[in-house]
N, C-alpha and C positions, 0 to 999 in steps of 0.2 A: 737415650744415645741418640735414634733418628732427628729429635728434636737438637739436640748437639751441633750433631752434623749441618744440620741443615744452615743454623745460625752461624759457625764458624766456616762454613763454605761460602754464605754470601759475603764475609769479610775480609775471607782468607785472599779472593780474588779481587780484591778493591773493587767491590760495588759501588764505593761511596767515592770514597779517593785512592788514587794509586801508591801503592805500599813504599813505605821508604827503601832506602839501602840501607842493609843491616851493617854493623859496625859496631867496636869489642864495645863502649859506654859514649852514652849521649845524654843530653837535654836539651829538651826545648819548653819554657814554659811563658803566655801570654801571648803566643806569635811568634816570640824571640830563639834564634837559637835551632830554628826545622833545618832536619840535614841530620847524616850518619844514622838515618832510622830514629830520629823519633820525629813526627811532628805533632803540633801544637797549635790554638788558635784565639783568640782574645781575651777566651775565658778561662781556657784548660792548660795542664802538664802536661807532660810526655815523657818519661826515665826510661832508661836504658840499660842495663852493665850485665854485661859478656857479652861474648862471641859469638855476632849472632845475632844479638838480642835485635827486637824493633818494638816503640810502642809510637801506637797513634793515634789523639786524642785531636785530628784535626774536624773531626765533623760529631767531637764530644762539648756539651757544652756547659760551662760550670759543673764539670767533671777533671778525668784522668785518666793515663793510660802507666802505667809500672810493668815492664818486664825484666826480672833479675834472673841470670841463668844463662847457660851457653843454651842459642836456639832457641831463646823465650822468647813469645810472642802476645803482647796486650792491643784491645783495636779495642776502640771506642766512636761507633760510625751512629750518628743522627740517634744522639738521646741526651738528657738534661739531667744533669743534677745526679749522676752515675759515673762509677770509678770499676773500671778493669784490674785488675792485679793478676800476673801472671808470673811465679817463684816457684825456681826451680829449673835444672836442665830440661826442656823440649818440655817444658810448661806452656799453656793455652789459654788465653782467657780473653773472652769477646761479649761486645755488647750492643745492639740492634733494634732502632726503637726504644729505647729504654727510659724509663722515667724514675725518679729516684730508685735505682738497683744498683747490685755487687755485684761479678764475678769474679770470682777468687779458685785459680787450681794453685797447690799445693803441689810441687813435685810432677810427673808427665803425666799429662794425661788434661782436657779439657772442662772449662768451665765457660757457660753460655746463656745469658739473659735477652729475650723480648719482654717486652710488656712494663708493666709500670708495677712498683714496690715489689721489687722479686731482687730474691739473694743465691745465688750458685754459687756451690762452695765442693769445690773437689781436693780431695788431702788424702795423706801420706800414701802415696803412691810406692811400692818399692820397683818397679820398674817393668815385673815380671808380667803383667798383663794392662790391657787400654783403662781408659778410667776416662770417663764425662758425668759429669755434673750439667743439667739444665736448665733452665726454668721459660716458659710461656705464658702469660697473662697477668692477672693484677692479684698482688698480695703473694704470693708463691716465695718457697722458698722449698731446695734444693742443697744433699747437702749428701755429698760421699768419700767416707774411709775406708779407703783400700780397693783393689781392684776391683771393678764395676760400675755402675751407671747409676743414678738418679737423678729423676726427670719430672716436669709439672708441666703441665697445660690447663691452663684455664684461670680460675680465682680461688687463692685465698688456701691456695694449698702446701701441703710440704710434704716431701719426700726425701730420705735419709735410707742410704747404704753404709753400713760399716763394717767391718772390722782388720783393724789394719793388720797388715805380716801376711792375710787371707790370700792364697793364689787360687783360688777356685773364681770365678764367674758371679759377680755381685751385679743388680740393677735393682733398681728403686724409682716409680715413676707414680704422678697422681696427674690425672688429665681431668679436669672439670671446675666444679664451684667446690669451696670449702674443704678437700678431702686431704688426707694425712695416707703417709707413703711409709715403710720405715722397715728394712735389709740389714740384719745383721748377722755376716755370714753369707757362705757362696748359694747360693740361688737370686729370687725375683719376687720386689712385691709391687702391685702395681694399685693404681684406681682409678676407673671410668665410672665419669657419674658426677653427681652430685654429695656432701660429705659421706662421703665413705674413710673409713678406715682398713689398712692392710698393711699386718704387721707379719715379716717374715722372722724369727730367729734361730741358728741355730751354727753357733760359733764352732767352729774345729771341726766341722760336717764337712767330709769329702763328696757329698752328691749334689744333686742337683734337684732343688726346692723351689715352688711355685705360690705366692700367695698373693690374689686378684679380689677385689671388692669394684664391684660394678651395679651401676644402677643410678639407684636411691638410697641411704641411710641404711648404708650395709657396713656387717663388719667382717672382717677376714682375719685370723689369725693363725698361725702355722708356725707352733713352738716346737724348738728341737727334732724337727722331722726331716727327712734327708731320703737320701737316695728315689728321688722320682715323687716325693710326697704332696699334694698341690693341699689347697684353702681354695674354693671359688667360689663367689656369690654372685647369681645374677636375679635379683630379687628387688623389691622396697621393704625397705625397713627388715633386711632376714641378715643374717649368723652361721659361718662357716668356721668351723675351729678344727684343727688338726693338732692336739699335744702328745708327744712320746708316736707319734707314728709312723712308719717307714713304708715309703711305698704304698700308701692308702692314699685314697681319693678324695676330696670332702665338698659337694658342691648341696648350695641352700639356694632354692627358685620360688617365684614365684612372690609370694606378697604374707608379709609379718611369717616369714621360715625358718626352720632352725634344722641344719645339718651338724653333725660332731661326730669325732671318732677319739679316744684317749686309749693310749697304751695297746692299740692293737696296730697287728702289719698287714700290709696285702689288703684291707679293708678297702670297697668304693660303698658310702654313704652320701645319699641324697632325699632330698627334699623338695626333689621338683616335680616329681611323680612319672611312671615312665610313657610318657603322653607327650609329647612336645608339644601339642597343639591346644591342651590345658590348661591351666593354669595352676597352681598349687596355690591354696587358701589356708591361714593358721598349720601345716602338718608338721610332723617332728620327726626327725630320725637318727638312729645316732650306732652308734656302736661300743662298747667297754670292753675291755682286756680278752681281743679275743681276736684270730687271725682268718684269712681269706675268708671274711663275711659279705655278703650283700644285702643292705637294707634299703630299702626305701618307699619313700612314705607321700599321699597323696595322690590326686589333686587333693583330696580333703570335702571338703573342708573340716579341721581339728583331727586328722588322723595322727594317730601314733606311733613309729613302729619301733622296736629295739631288738637288739642282742645283748646280750649280758654273757662272760664267760664262755663263746661258744665259737667253735671252730670252722669255715665251710659250710656255712649257714646262708640259708636266705629268706627273709623275711622282709616280709610285703604289706603296708595297707593301703587301701585306696579310698573307703569312706571313713565316715567317722566313727570315733573309737582306734581301739589303740593294737596293738599284736608284739608282744612282746614273748622273745622266745616259743611263738610258737601256738600262745595263750592269747586268741582271741576273745573280743569283745566290742560289739554293737559295729554299724557297718551290715551292706549285703559282701562288698569283697574284699575280704581280709584273707591273707595269704598265711603260708604256714612254715616253720623253720625246721630244716634238716628233712627235706621231702614227705613235710607228712602233708595229707590231704587237705585240700581244702575245709573249714567248718564251713556248716550250712545252720541256718536260722533253727531252732530247736520247733517242731509243730508237732499235733496231736496226728497217730494213727488211726484212721478213721477206715482204712484199706478193707478192713473183716467186722468190724463193730459194728452192730445193727443199734439201729436209734433207741433211745431208752425210752420203755414203756412211764406213763404216768406213776408216781406212787398208789400202790390202791392195796386193801386190805387180803391177804391170797387165802385162796380154799386150796390148795393143793391138792393137784390130780383131778378134779372137783370141777364137775359145771355149772355151770348160774344156775343158783336158783333165786326165784322171784318170790317176795310175802311168802316165806317159808315159816313152819310154829314150830314153836316150843314147848313141850307140855308142859304148865306148873300147876302141880296138885292132880285131878279132874282137866284141867281146860285148858288149850291151848292158846299160846299166842303169835300172833305173826311178826315175824322178825324181817327187818328189810333185807331188799335184795343186796349180792353184792359182789362186784367181779374180778371172776379168777386171773390170774394175771400170769400164772404158767400155762395153763393154754392159750389165754390169748385171744378167749371168745366172746363174743357178745352178749350179754346178760337179754334172756327172752319174757318179756312182760308175764304179767300173771306172779304162780308160786308154782313151784315144783317139788316134790318130796326127796329129803334129801336119801333116803336108805334104799329108794328099788325106780328113785329118777323120774317117778310119773307126774304129768301135771291136773292139780285139780283142779277146774275151774269155780269160783264163789266156795267154794270147801275148805275144809281143814283139814290137815291131814294127819291121824292115828299112828305115831312114831312103832308105837309097842305093837300092835300088829300090822300096819302097813297098810288099814282096808278105811276106804272113803269114805264119809259119813254123809249124808243126805242133812240138809238144809232144815233148821224146826226144830231139829230133832238133836239133842247133845245128852251123852252118856254121863252123869252124876250117879256114881256109886253100883247102884243096882237095879234102881227104880228107872224109870222112863215116862217121859213128861207127856206120851198118848195115852193114860188112866184114863183122866179126868173125858179126852171126849167119847172114849167106850161107855163110860157111867153116864153120862147126860144122854146115848145111844139108848142103852137101855132104860133109863128111865118115859124118854120115848115111848118105847113095845110096850110097857107098862101100861100107858096111858092109852093105849090104842088097844089093847085085850078087854081094858076094862071097858071100856064103852061099846065094844062089839058086844058082849054078856046081856048090856043092859037092854 
């Protein structure tokens, strides 16, 4: 609407030529028949039909200006290969510095264009609300059907507002390069940037809805939303969608981010993250089949926050991972839903646990024995020492008796009598190994006695 006002005000004030005096009907072709409200030059045509109609093509080259209807006005200024047409009472069409352009207004309202390869069309206004269709730049199309406005600014843009018979305010505008904005029903659809698409669709709605696609390569959809619902992208290659949501606000911000609300009222869904200074990357936030929820994802990367079949819930996810209905996986900063506490990473409780000892053979409630022996028949075999884990005491060198727990140096332990046996003497049955020694002593004694008798 602002664009249309600027274009039309520049033309209506006669910035390029004096406004002709209006008359009931007038025709001027190729510079002939100027006057009575119609003006042309050697390459243009101007026709006015109706009380107070005015058609000015004096600065339009290889084009024309046509005003049909009471107080209809068509102006073609400093343009080439451009046509302006105002058809209907109080209709206005204007072109300024236009090349291969078209500005057409059907019914009360204003259509205007500035630039090249532009088309601006306003139509089917019943006079109950102001209407404006405006283009500026290169290769733009603006179409407004019903009350409201459609505007483009930049290159290769398309803006359309449509709903015949609507009594509410309606606006569609595209600003930048390669944008498309469509608004059907009361509300507004706007594009700002490049390669953006904004579509608002709310036929029969009595409230206001806002659909805005901004920055680069974004898509904003607001379908059957009303009563102040909004879908806004402030991202690079992002998507914001509100489907059948009344009073809901959806915002996609950052890079490759998505925010969506489906079949839910009064929800706030954002993939821009809570920190305005942080850029959200590859984040997704959604609310489905619930009311009054707040869902926030980001800054990410790869953060997913979602609410399904909830009411009045708050779900957030800041780091990599997801949080759906309070079930959070991954990342250090995941918030819960329905006032649940924040989940912390799982850890092993080691506050009261003692370090595990190495695996050893257990000698329960007994002290360490080193080189202990076992009785096999009449002989005893030495056993290796083991460490008692239960008492966690260090094995002492050498051997100890198991029964009375006494140490025997370089000896074996008699398990039955628990007495120490000196070395070089082993009890085998009832004999002793010392008899051989006594027999030799007796023989020596006999020899000594025999020698004495002789």
